[in-house]
N, C-alpha and C positions, 0 to 999 in steps of 0.2 A: 900637633901631632909630629913626632920626630920621624926621621927617615927610616929608622929601624922598624917602625910600625906600619910602613906603607905596604899594602897588599901587593905581592908580586904580580898577581893577575891584573889588577887595575893599572899598574905601571906598564906592563907588557901591552895592554890594550891600546895605550896611547902612543906607542911607537909606530910611525909611518915609514914604510919602506920607500925607496927612491921612486918607484912607479906611482905609489899613492901620493907622495908629496908633489911630484910633477903634475899629476892629474888635478889635484886640488888647486895648485897654483894657477893652472890654466883656467879652471872654472872661475876662480876669484878674479883673475885679470879680465876674463871675458865679461863677467858681470859688471865690472866698472867701466869697460869700454862700450858696453851695450846696456846703458842704464834702464832698469825696469823690466828687462827680459828675465823670465823665471828660469833659474838654474836649480840643480838638485845635487846634493852630495851623494857619492856612491853608497848603495845600500849596505855594503860590507862594513864601511866605516860607521854608518849610523847604528849598526847593530851592537857596537861596542864603545862608542864615544858620544858624548853630548854634542849636538850639532854646533853649538856656539863655540866649542873648543877647537873644532876642526881647522878653522883658518889659522889659528895661532900655532897649532901643531905642525902645519905645513910651512909657515913663514918664519918662525923663530929660529935663530942660529945662536952660536956661542956668544954669551954675554949680551944678547939683545934684550932690551928692557920690555917688560910686559906687566900687565895687571889683570886680574880676574875680579870683577866687581860683583858683589853679592854672592860670592862663593866662599866656602869654608877654607881653612888653612890647608887642609889635606889636598884639595884640588890644586891649589897654587904650588904646593910642593911636588905633586905629581907632574905638573906642567914643567917645572924647573928641571926635574930629573929626566924627563922624556926629551927635552929640547936643548938643555944647557943654557936656556935663557935666564935672565936676571929679574927677579921680582922688583917692582918699583911702585911708587905711589901713582895712582891713576892719572893724576894731572901731569905727570912727568913721563909716563910710559909711551913707547913707540907703538906698541900693539896692545889693544885692550879687548877683552871679552866681557860683555855685560849680560848677566844672567836674568836681570829683571829690568825690562824697558821702562818701567816707571821710576827708576832711580833718578833722583834730582840732579845728578851730575850730567845727565844727558841733555843736550849734546855739548854744551859750552864749557863743561868742567874738564875737558881734555885738551891736550896740547894741540894748538891750531897752527903752529909754525909762525913765520913772519913773512912780510912781503919779499924780503931778500932770501929767506930760506924756507919756502913752503914745504920742502921735503922733510922738514922736521915735524910736520903735523902727524898726529896719531892716525892709525888705521884701526877701525873699531867694528867688531862684530856684535850684534845686538839680538838677543833671543826674545821671541814673542811666543805666546801660547797658541796662537792660531796658525793657519796655513795660508800660503800665498797662491794666487792663481790669476791668470790674465782675465780681464773683464772688458765690458764695453761701457759706453758713457752712461748707461742707465743702471749699472750694477757695481760701479767702482767704489771702493772705500776711499782711495785717494788717487790722484793723477800726477804724473811726472812730465815735465818739459825741461828743455835746456840742451846744452851741447851733447851730441851723440844720440839725440832723440829726434826723429824726423818730424813728427807732429805731436801727438800726446800718447803716453802709455797709461792705460787704465789698469789699476791693480785692485783686486778684491782680497780682503783678509777675512777668512772664514773662522768661526768659533773663537773669536777674540774680542775683548772689550776695546772700544775705540780709545779709551784712556791709555792703553798701551802704546798708542801711536802719537799721542799729543806732542812728544818730544820732536817729531818731525817738523812741527810748525814753530819750534823755538830756535831753529837754525838761523843764526843772525851773524853773518860775517861777510867780509869783502874778499873775493878771490884775488890773489891766489891762496890766501889763508883759508883755513877751514879743514874739517876732517872728512875723510872718505869712509863710508860705512857699508857693511853688509847686513841687511835685515833678514833674519833667519827664522823660518817657521819651525814648528815642533816636529814636522815630518822631514826636515832637511831641505825643504824648498827655500830658496833665497833669491834676493835681488841685490844688485849693487846700487848704491846711492852716492855718486861722486859729490864732492863739495860744490860743484857748479850746477847741480840739478836743482830745479824748482819744484816744490811740492804744494798741491792744493787739495782740499777736502773734496771727495767725490760725492756723487748723488746719493750713494748708500751709506754715507758716513754715519748718520744717526740711526740707521736701521740695523747695522751689523753689531756683532759682538754679544757677549754674555757677561 
């Protein structure tokens, strides 16, 4: 699809004003600094933008490399026009949005930086079909521990097949390398998963999902 065929309404919907960008940036940073705490994007943005695109719309700047995985060309062009970012191959992009969490690239197919330059690692938003909520040890789909988590955070994922979350257990790197992620539910609920977090299957792992 060429730029002349982009729907003006779709392009306009993706522009974030300064207040929106600052608010989303704060939520994203808070999610990574408090791993496993449920956050939610503003309802006004969710009414017009796919949840998994919101982080990139707030974070991308001029010529910043990005990739939309499992999205059609028109979405990539809309993102480029709305942010002035630069489309790049997923394995080279600084910011990535993954529309299908069962994509085989997750999580090791993206740039993980190096011991000397961990800041070169990608930041990745991942869409799932389910929704996220805080749980207890008897009802959690998965559990998070690690830096920034005092004990254990129990997370339940409702209305989602656990196959969507298998990529969380393929995270295999040595810090400071690794990618920071935001796991995003269909309702705009999300959590931050820093590269230093540890993930384990919860009690309800085999009970959840459809």
